[in-house]
C-alpha positions in Angstrom: 13.1 -3.7 -29.9 14.9 -1.1 -27.9 18.6 -2.3 -27.4 19.0 -3.9 -24.0 21.2 -2.0 -21.6 23.5 -3.5 -19.1 21.8 -4.3 -15.8 24.1 -1.8 -13.9 22.5 0.9 -16.1 18.7 0.0 -14.9 16.9 2.0 -12.4 13.8 0.7 -10.8 12.0 3.8 -9.4 8.6 4.5 -8.1 7.2 8.0 -7.9 5.6 8.4 -4.2 3.6 11.3 -2.9 0.5 12.8 -1.3 -2.5 13.1 -3.3 -2.2 16.1 -5.6 1.5 16.7 -5.5 1.9 16.2 -8.9 3.0 12.5 -9.4 1.4 11.9 -12.6 2.5 14.9 -14.2 6.1 14.6 -13.2 5.9 11.3 -14.6 4.4 12.6 -18.1 7.3 15.0 -18.2 9.9 12.2 -17.6 8.3 10.2 -20.5 8.2 13.5 -22.6 11.8 14.5 -22.2 13.2 11.0 -22.5 11.3 10.6 -25.9 8.5 8.1 -24.9 5.5 10.5 -25.5 5.4 13.2 -28.2 2.7 15.2 -26.7 2.2 16.1 -23.1 -0.9 15.1 -21.4 -2.3 16.9 -18.5 -4.2 15.4 -15.8 -6.8 18.1 -15.6 -7.7 17.4 -19.4 -7.7 13.7 -18.5 -5.5 12.8 -20.8 -2.2 11.9 -19.0 -0.5 8.7 -20.1 -0.2 6.9 -17.0 -3.9 7.5 -15.8 -5.3 4.9 -18.1 -8.2 3.6 -16.3 -11.6 5.4 -17.1 -12.3 6.3 -13.6 -8.6 8.0 -13.2 -9.2 10.2 -16.0 -12.5 11.4 -14.7 -11.4 11.8 -11.2 -7.7 13.2 -11.9 -6.4 10.6 -9.6 -4.0 7.7 -10.0 -5.4 4.3 -8.8 -3.4 1.5 -9.9 0.5 1.7 -10.4 1.2 1.7 -14.1 4.8 0.4 -14.9 6.6 2.3 -17.8 10.0 1.6 -19.2 12.0 4.7 -20.6 15.8 5.7 -21.5 17.9 8.5 -20.1 21.7 9.1 -21.0 21.9 5.4 -21.9 20.3 4.1 -18.8 16.9 2.4 -18.7 14.6 3.8 -16.0 11.4 1.5 -15.1 8.9 3.9 -13.4 6.1 2.9 -11.2 3.5 5.5 -10.7 1.8 4.9 -7.4 -1.5 6.5 -6.3 -1.5 9.0 -3.5 -5.0 8.4 -2.0 -5.0 7.0 1.4 -7.5 4.2 0.3 -4.9 3.0 -2.1 -1.8 2.7 0.3 -1.6 -0.9 -0.5 -0.7 -0.3 -3.7 2.1 2.0 -2.6 3.3 -0.6 -0.4 3.2 -3.4 -2.9 5.5 -1.1 -5.3 8.1 -0.3 -2.7 8.5 -4.0 -2.1 10.0 -4.4 -5.7 11.7 -1.0 -6.2 15.3 -0.2 -5.8 14.7 3.4 -5.0 12.0 6.0 -5.0 11.3 9.8 -6.0 9.5 11.5 -3.0 7.5 14.1 -4.2 6.4 17.3 -2.1 4.3 20.4 -3.0 6.2 23.3 -2.4 3.1 25.0 -0.8 1.8 22.1 1.4 5.2 20.7 2.2 4.9 17.4 4.0 1.3 16.2 4.1 -0.3 13.5 6.1 -0.1 11.1 3.0 3.6 11.9 2.5 4.2 10.8 6.0 2.5 7.5 5.6 4.2 6.6 2.4 7.7 7.9 3.9 7.3 5.2 6.7 6.5 2.6 4.4 9.7 3.3 2.3 11.6 3.1 5.5 10.1 -0.1 6.4 11.4 -1.5 3.1 14.6 0.6 3.1 14.3 2.3 -0.1 16.7 4.8 -1.1 15.2 8.2 -2.2 15.6 11.6 -3.6 13.0 14.4 -2.8 11.5 16.7 -5.6 10.0 19.5 -4.2 7.3 20.1 -7.1 5.0 23.1 -7.9 7.4 25.9 -7.4 5.3 27.9 -9.6 2.2 27.9 -7.4 1.7 30.9 -5.3 2.8 30.3 -1.7 5.6 28.0 -2.7 8.2 28.1 -0.1 11.1 25.4 -1.0 13.0 26.2 2.2 10.0 25.5 4.5 9.4 21.8 2.5 12.9 21.2 3.3 12.5 22.3 7.0 9.4 20.2 7.3 11.2 17.0 6.0 13.8 17.3 8.8 11.2 18.0 11.4 8.4 15.6 10.3 10.2 12.9 8.6 13.3 13.1 10.7 15.2 13.0 7.3 18.7 14.3 6.8 17.4 16.5 3.6 20.2 18.3 1.9 19.4 20.4 -1.2 21.4 20.0 -4.0 19.6 22.7 -6.2 18.0 25.9 -5.2 15.0 27.8 -6.9 15.4 31.1 -8.6 12.3 33.0 -7.7 9.1 31.4 -6.3 5.5 31.4 -7.4 5.0 33.4 -10.6 8.6 34.4 -10.5 9.8 31.1 -10.7 12.2 31.2 -13.4 15.0 28.3 -13.1 17.3 26.5 -10.5 20.8 26.9 -9.2 22.8 23.7 -9.5 25.0 23.5 -6.4 27.4 21.0 -7.7 28.4 23.2 -10.8 27.7 26.5 -9.0 25.6 27.5 -12.5 22.1 28.7 -12.9 19.8 26.9 -15.3 17.2 29.2 -17.0 14.5 27.6 -18.8 13.1 28.9 -22.1 9.3 29.0 -21.7 8.2 28.5 -25.5 10.3 25.2 -25.8 8.3 23.3 -23.1 11.4 23.3 -21.0 13.5 21.1 -23.6 15.7 24.3 -24.2 17.6 25.8 -21.4 20.9 27.7 -20.6 23.2 27.3 -17.8 24.6 31.0 -17.1 26.2 32.4 -13.9 24.3 32.6 -10.6 22.5 35.9 -10.5 24.4 38.5 -8.1 21.8 38.6 -5.4 21.5 34.7 -5.1 25.2 34.1 -4.6 25.3 34.4 -0.8 22.4 31.8 -0.3 24.0 29.5 -3.1 27.2 29.6 -1.2 25.6 28.9 2.2 23.8 25.8 0.9 26.9 24.6 -0.9 28.7 24.6 2.2 25.8 22.8 3.9 25.8 20.2 1.2 29.8 19.8 1.4 29.4 19.3 4.9 26.7 16.8 4.7 28.7 14.5 2.0 32.2 15.1 4.1 30.4 13.7 7.1 30.1 10.2 5.1 33.4 10.4 3.8 36.7 10.9 5.6 38.9 11.7 2.3 36.3 14.2 1.3 36.3 15.6 5.0 40.1 16.4 4.8 39.9 17.9 1.5 37.0 20.3 2.7 38.9 21.0 5.9 41.9 22.2 3.9 39.9 24.3 1.7 41.0 22.1 -1.6 38.5 22.2 -4.4 36.1 19.1 -4.4 35.0 18.2 -7.9 31.5 17.6 -9.1 32.5 13.7 -9.6 33.8 13.3 -6.2 30.4 14.7 -4.7 28.3 12.6 -6.9 30.2 9.4 -5.9 30.2 10.0 -2.1 26.4 11.4 -2.5 25.4 8.2 -4.1 26.8 5.9 -1.4 25.2 8.1 1.3 21.8 8.0 -0.6 22.0 4.3 -0.9 22.7 3.8 2.8 19.9 6.3 3.7 22.3 8.8 5.4 21.1 11.6 3.0 18.4 12.4 0.9 19.3 14.8 -2.0 16.4 17.4 -2.4 15.8 19.2 -5.9 13.1 21.6 -6.9 11.1 22.4 -10.0 7.7 22.8 -11.4 6.6 19.6 -13.3 3.5 21.8 -15.0 5.8 24.6 -16.2 8.4 22.0 -17.4 11.2 23.1 -15.2 13.9 21.2 -13.4 12.8 17.7 -14.5 15.9 17.0 -16.6 17.9 17.5 -13.4 15.7 15.2 -11.5 16.4 12.5 -14.4 20.3 13.1 -14.0 19.9 12.9 -10.2 18.2 9.5 -10.7 20.9 8.2 -12.9 23.6 9.5 -11.0 22.7 8.9 -7.2 20.2 6.2 -7.1 21.0 2.5 -7.1 20.8 -0.2 -9.9 19.5 -3.6 -9.3 23.2 -4.8 -8.7 23.7 -2.7 -5.6 21.7 -4.8 -3.9 24.3 -7.7 -4.0 21.8 -10.4 -2.9 18.1 -11.0 -1.7 17.0 -13.5 1.1 14.6 -16.0 0.8 13.2 -19.1 2.6 13.4 -22.8 1.3 10.2 -24.5 1.0 11.3 -28.1 2.0 14.1 -27.0 4.5 13.4 -24.4 7.0 16.4 -22.4 6.1 17.4 -19.2 4.6 18.6 -19.2 1.0 20.6 -16.2 -0.5 20.4 -15.5 -4.3 22.9 -13.2 -6.1 21.5 -10.7 -8.3 22.6 -12.2 -11.3 21.4 -13.6 -14.7 23.2 -16.9 -14.1 21.3 -17.7 -11.0 18.2 -19.5 -10.5 15.0 -17.8 -11.4 13.5 -15.8 -8.4 10.8 -13.4 -9.1 7.9 -11.7 -7.2 4.6 -11.0 -8.6 3.7 -7.8 -7.3 0.5 -6.9 -9.2 -2.3 -8.7 -11.0 -4.3 -6.9 -13.7 -7.1 -7.9 -16.1 -6.5 -6.5 -19.5 -9.2 -6.2 -21.9 -7.1 -7.5 -24.9 -4.5 -9.8 -23.2 -6.4 -11.3 -20.5 -4.7 -11.5 -17.1 -1.6 -9.7 -16.6 1.1 -10.6 -13.8 3.7 -7.6 -13.1 6.9 -9.3 -12.0 10.0 -8.1 -10.6 12.7 -10.6 -11.6 15.6 -10.6 -8.9 17.8 -13.4 -10.4 18.2 -15.3 -13.5 16.6 -15.1 -17.0 13.1 -15.8 -17.8 12.3 -16.5 -21.5 8.6 -16.2 -23.2 7.2 -19.6 -23.7 9.1 -21.2 -20.8 7.8 -22.6 -17.6 7.8 -21.3 -14.1 7.0 -22.6 -10.7 4.6 -20.7 -8.3 5.9 -21.8 -4.9 3.1 -20.5 -3.0 0.2 -22.1 -5.1 2.5 -25.0 -5.7 1.4 -25.0 -9.3 3.5 -24.9 -12.6 2.7 -22.0 -14.8 3.6 -21.5 -18.6 4.8 -17.8 -19.4 2.8 -17.2 -22.8 4.2 -13.8 -23.7 6.5 -11.2 -21.8 5.4 -7.7 -22.2 7.3 -4.4 -21.3 4.6 -2.1 -20.5 4.4 1.6 -21.4 1.4 3.0 -19.4 -1.0 1.4 -21.7 0.5 0.4 -24.9 3.0 -2.6 -24.7 6.3 -4.2 -26.4 6.8 -7.6 -26.7 10.0 -9.0 -25.1 11.6 -12.2 -25.7 13.3 -12.6 -22.1 13.7 -10.8 -19.0 17.0 -10.8 -16.8 17.7 -10.1 -13.2 16.6 -6.6 -12.4 13.9 -6.2 -14.7 10.3 -5.4 -14.2 7.9 -6.7 -16.9 4.0 -8.1 -17.3 3.9 -11.9 -18.0 0.7 -13.2 -19.8 -0.5 -16.6 -19.1 -0.1 -17.3 -15.4 -3.5 -18.6 -14.3 -2.9 -19.3 -10.8 -0.7 -16.5 -9.6 -1.9 -14.1 -7.2 -0.5 -10.7 -5.8 2.5 -11.2 -3.6 3.4 -14.9 -4.7 6.9 -16.0 -5.5 7.8 -17.4 -8.9 11.1 -19.6 -9.1 12.3 -23.0 -10.4 10.4 -26.3 -9.5 13.7 -28.1 -8.4 14.7 -25.6 -5.8 11.5 -23.8 -4.6 11.9 -20.7 -2.4 9.4 -18.2 -1.0 10.4 -14.4 -0.8 9.0 -12.7 2.1 5.1 -12.4 1.8 3.7 -8.9 1.8 1.3 -8.2 4.6 -1.7 -6.4 3.8 -4.2 -4.7 6.3 -7.7 -6.0 7.0 -10.5 -4.2 5.3 -12.6 -1.9 7.5 -15.9 -1.2 5.6 -18.2 -3.5 3.8 -21.2 -3.1 1.6 -23.7 -5.6 0.5 -24.0 -6.2 -3.5 -26.6 -8.1 -5.5 -27.1 -8.3 -9.4 -30.1 -6.4 -10.8 -30.8 -9.4 -13.1 -30.4 -13.0 -13.4 -28.2 -12.6 -16.3 -26.0 -10.5 -14.3 -25.2 -13.2 -11.4 -22.8 -15.2 -13.1 -21.0 -12.0 -14.4 -20.9 -10.7 -11.0 -19.1 -13.5 -9.1 -16.7 -13.6 -12.2 -16.0 -9.9 -11.7 -15.6 -10.2 -8.0 -13.2 -13.2 -8.3 -11.1 -11.2 -11.0 -11.0 -8.0 -8.6 -9.9 -9.9 -5.5 -7.3 -11.7 -7.4 -6.0 -8.2 -8.5 -6.5 -6.5 -4.9 -5.5 -8.5 -1.7 -7.2 -5.8 0.3 -10.6 -6.3 -1.5 -12.5 -9.4 0.1 -15.7 -11.0 -0.8 -17.9 -13.2 1.5 -21.5 -14.4 1.6 -23.3 -13.9 5.0 -24.7 -17.3 6.1 -27.6 -15.6 7.6 -28.9 -13.1 5.3 -27.5 -14.9 2.1 -26.3 -11.4 1.0 -22.9 -11.2 -0.9 -20.7 -8.6 0.9 -17.8 -6.9 -0.4 -15.4 -5.4 1.8 -12.1 -2.9 1.2 -10.1 0.0 2.7 -12.6 3.1 2.4 -15.7 4.6 0.7 -13.5 5.5 -2.4 -11.8 2.4 -2.8 -15.5 0.4 -2.9 -16.9 3.0 -4.9 -14.0 2.6 -7.8 -14.4 -1.3 -7.5 -18.0 -1.1 -8.1 -17.6 1.4 -10.8 -14.8 -0.9 -12.4 -17.5 -3.9 -12.3 -19.8 -1.7 -14.5 -17.4 -0.6 -16.9 -15.0 -3.4 -17.3 -17.4 -6.5 -16.5 -20.7 -4.9 -17.7 -22.0 -6.1 -14.4 -25.2 -4.1 -13.1 -25.5 -4.3 -9.5 -27.7 -2.9 -6.6 -25.3 -1.5 -3.7 -26.5 -1.4 -0.3 -25.3 1.2 2.5 -21.7 1.0 3.8 -21.5 -1.1 7.0 -18.9 -1.1 9.6 -17.0 -4.3 10.1 -17.6 -4.7 13.9 -16.0 -7.4 15.8 -16.7 -9.1 19.3 -14.7 -10.3 22.1 -14.9 -11.4 25.6 -13.6 -9.8 28.8 -13.6 -12.3 31.4 -12.4 -16.1 31.9 -15.0 -18.9 31.9 -15.0 -22.6 31.7 -18.0 -24.2 30.1 -18.8 -27.8 28.9 -20.2 -28.9 25.7 -21.9 -32.1 25.4 -23.5 -33.5 22.0 -25.3 -36.9 22.7 -27.7 -38.2 20.0 -29.2 -41.8 20.3 -31.6 -42.7 17.4 -31.4 -46.5 17.1 -28.2 -48.1 15.6 -25.1 -46.0 15.8 -25.4 -42.7 17.9 -23.2 -39.6 18.1 -21.3 -38.9 21.2 -18.8 -35.7 21.8 -18.1 -34.1 25.2 -15.5 -31.4 26.1 -14.4 -28.9 28.7 -13.0 -25.9 27.5 -11.5 -22.7 29.2 -12.2 -19.4 27.2 -9.9 -16.5 28.1 -9.6 -12.9 26.4 -6.3 -12.8 24.4 -4.4 -9.6 24.1 -5.8 -7.1 21.4 -4.9 -7.9 17.9 -3.5 -11.3 18.7 -6.2 -13.2 17.2 -7.4 -16.8 18.0 -5.1 -19.1 20.0 -6.0 -22.9 20.7 -4.2 -24.9 23.5 -4.6 -28.5 23.9 -4.1 -29.4 27.5 -5.6 -32.8 27.5 -3.9 -35.4 29.7 -4.2 -39.1 29.6 -6.3 -39.4 26.6 -9.5 -38.1 27.8 -10.2 -36.8 24.2 -8.3 -38.9 21.7 -5.6 -37.2 19.6 -7.8 -37.4 16.3 -10.6 -35.5 17.7 -8.4 -32.5 19.0 -8.7 -30.6 15.5 -12.2 -31.1 15.0 -12.8 -29.1 18.6 -10.6 -26.4 17.4 -12.5 -26.2 14.1 -15.9 -26.2 16.0 -14.7 -23.4 18.0 -13.5 -21.3 15.1 -17.0 -22.0 13.3 -18.7 -20.8 16.6 -16.5 -17.7 16.3 -17.8 -16.6 13.1 -21.2 -15.6 14.6 -20.7 -13.8 17.9 -23.2 -14.1 20.7 -24.2 -10.4 21.2 -24.9 -9.2 17.7 -23.6 -12.0 15.4 -20.3 -10.4 14.5 -17.1 -12.5 14.1 -15.5 -12.9 17.3 -11.7 -12.1 17.7 -8.9 -12.1 20.4 -9.9 -15.2 22.3 -7.7 -17.8 23.9 -9.2 -21.4 24.2 -8.1 -24.2 26.2 -9.4 -27.8 25.7 -8.5 -29.5 29.3 -11.1 -32.2 29.7 -14.0 -34.4 28.2 -15.0 -37.9 27.5 -15.7 -39.9 24.5 -17.4 -43.2 23.5 -15.7 -46.2 21.9 -18.4 -46.7 19.2 -20.5 -43.5 19.0 -17.7 -40.7 18.9 -16.6 -39.3 15.6 -15.0 -36.1 14.3 -18.4 -34.4 13.9 -19.7 -35.1 17.4 -16.6 -33.3 18.8 -16.8 -30.4 16.4 -20.4 -29.9 17.3 -19.4 -30.3 21.1 -16.4 -27.9 20.8 -18.7 -25.4 19.1 -21.7 -25.8 21.7 -19.0 -25.5 24.7 -17.7 -22.4 23.1 -21.0 -20.6 22.7 -21.9 -21.4 26.2 -18.5 -19.7 27.6 -19.0 -16.7 25.5 -22.3 -16.1 26.5 -21.2 -15.9 30.3 -17.7 -14.2 29.4 -19.1 -10.9 29.4 -19.1 -10.4 25.6 -18.4 -7.0 24.0 -18.9 -5.5 20.4 -15.7 -3.8 19.0 -15.6 -1.1 16.5 -12.8 0.0 14.1 -11.3 3.5 14.9 -9.8 5.6 12.5 -6.8 8.1 12.5 -8.1 11.2 11.0 -6.1 14.2 10.1 -8.0 17.4 8.9 -6.0 20.3 7.4 -8.2 23.2 7.6 -8.0 27.3 7.4 -8.0 28.8 10.8 -11.4 30.2 10.6 -13.1 27.0 10.5 -11.2 25.2 13.2 -13.8 25.6 15.7 -16.5 24.2 13.5 -14.3 21.5 12.3 -13.4 20.4 15.9 -17.1 20.6 17.1 -18.1 18.2 14.3 -15.6 15.9 15.1 -16.5 15.9 18.6 -20.1 15.3 17.8 -18.9 12.1 16.0 -17.5 10.6 19.0 -14.1 11.8 18.1 -11.2 12.3 20.3 -8.9 15.1 19.5 -5.2 14.2 19.9 -3.4 17.4 19.0 -2.9 20.3 16.7 0.0 21.2 14.1 0.0 24.7 13.2 1.0 25.4 9.6 1.6 28.8 8.3 -1.6 28.9 6.2 -3.8 26.3 8.2 -4.2 24.1 11.2 -3.9 20.4 11.0 -6.0 18.5 13.7 -5.2 15.0 14.6 -7.9 12.8 16.0 -9.4 9.4 16.6 -12.9 8.9 15.3 -15.0 5.6 15.0 -15.4 4.7 11.4 -19.2 4.4 12.1 -19.5 8.1 12.3 -17.3 8.9 9.5 -19.7 8.0 6.6 -20.1 10.8 4.3 -17.6 13.2 6.1 -16.1 14.3 2.9 -19.4 16.0 1.8 -19.7 17.4 5.4 -16.5 18.7 5.4 -16.6 20.0 2.1 -19.8 22.4 2.8 -18.7 23.4 6.2 -15.2 24.6 5.0 -16.5 25.8 1.5 -14.2 23.0 0.1 -11.0 24.4 1.7 -10.3 21.7 4.2 -8.9 18.2 3.4 -8.7 15.1 5.4 -7.1 11.9 5.3 -8.3 8.6 7.4 -6.6 5.5 8.3 -7.5 2.6 10.3 -5.9 2.8 13.8 -7.2 -0.3 15.6 -10.3 -1.8 17.3 -11.9 -0.7 20.6 -14.9 -1.4 22.8 -18.1 0.3 21.7 -19.9 2.4 24.2 -22.9 0.7 26.1 -25.7 3.1 24.2 -24.2 2.6 20.7 -23.7 -1.4 21.7 -27.6 -1.6 22.5 -28.5 0.3 19.1 -26.3 -2.3 17.2 -28.0 -5.3 18.8 -31.5 -3.8 18.3 -30.8 -3.1 14.6 -29.3 -6.9 14.1 -32.3 -8.3 15.7 -34.7 -6.3 13.8 -33.0 -7.1 10.4 -33.2 -11.0 11.5 -36.7 -10.6 12.0 -37.3 -9.2 8.7 -35.0 -12.1 7.0 -36.8 -14.8 9.0 
């Protein structure tokens, strides 16, 4: 087992970027130079170490964030490789929650792309310090300075280059280090392990001086002593710059920018040096805030091995050999293999069977982990993504991770009777792993429906069922998760009376049903005065209303954004019971909803299409024909970016359409925006379709 380093020398970093910016290749190179992998794996060969699921190797995209540990200059670096595809942003958000810092990767040709913005905003939300690495400098059309300008413009980041490229595209030969003012030239034959530091080529001295001055000005703004030295023209040493740069990076005041080409093995060592020199260790976050379970107050835990145990399970995975793996970031305390730990969310005690340190897909057993470490625990049966792990005598909860609601659903059924049990087990395991994947059974049609964040998301999950769980299933066509709501306030009565000899049933309520603000969900208010409805029957009324909301009155879709006020009613001393009031509440709500001008809502998506100029008209025409609303344009030097809001229902199969329309040259990204009213013609169509489906199943 590798020697344990001091916590101040641990770096927990993630690599975040747009699809195809070269995340997995960069991680591969980092593992190669730090001596973890002896042969380089290429993504387009399907041999990259971090892409270990079958589908990842086939598609050349990273789906799950594999966590890997490696060493550089006496420091331990834990890397989490995150996916760049927008259907998997929840993976990125999950990883950022447990990282201390990140490397933001940009493509030198594309600069800041739509997904980069999304991930950047997520990193801002969790206040994650980061360095930017402008990758793919060897590609035709690479433009380092344009990428830096885009970071300032689009991300409003104070991007400060600390290295500059020598040549661009095919001519990219090395980098200039603005701290040492030396040029680093790489030896192509040695896969970048050999390089020499020489004087800066004469023609690049002016630009190097210009950017060194800009870098010194940026760090001087943060530190007064450096500002004095700088103004008086004194020499500022590399150590002084690094010290201030580290502080400014951790306070999110400066984003250091480095350039290179992972594929051509250039600039990766400098990236590793910057990670070690500039990014924070777990100890730099002095403490974490949590909430105590029994007392409603905040608890502060120091990042210290002697503190009580506090950890967060940020990812659950099913491993074919070991079973269920829970990836945990330990914030405080020391956790030993074989010991017990308390899950404060599920309220269960769990035994930690083994602790594994992961290296993409092979593993190393550990005796213990300390504050600041990231590792995989084996043996946790009741732990789900986002759960807090702590001690039973002092249970606390870290801030829960919020996950977006799924927007697309498909029906799934097993092909044979034998697949039936395997299917439900597979669905259970997959929903444990992925909080944005939901499974439910439609009461009316009795179909099992699975829902997720997009077509690719569900496609990959169905694919995993076949490969990992050996389940053969028939898949229906994707369906949109419509919702229903009301537009007017209405008062309605619900009376449930049954006399059949002996004890009868009696429940009677008056409800006022009003529209709630969009996105605010369901709110129930008890306004009963003078005991017209006894206290013990209030909750059943609310439950009855919520049950009725599951099947809307227009087309049977779930109802949302409704306020319900229970203001009157009556009861019978003998015949009233909870069930009667539940039914009465349900009846009253359905009566009200029918008269409150109900309508269907559909999910609208933010769509960004990047297309070459010559296809602009076609792409816009197509978006308009999909009931899209064009929001604006963003010209880029080689393409146009169209921003639009389009209903999800019209976006199925869009990937194929846009490929054939632009000969595969346009790319698009799509994210859920909000729910909005469906036009009358479409609403009628949906109702008709629902009714015909009902008739078929009846």
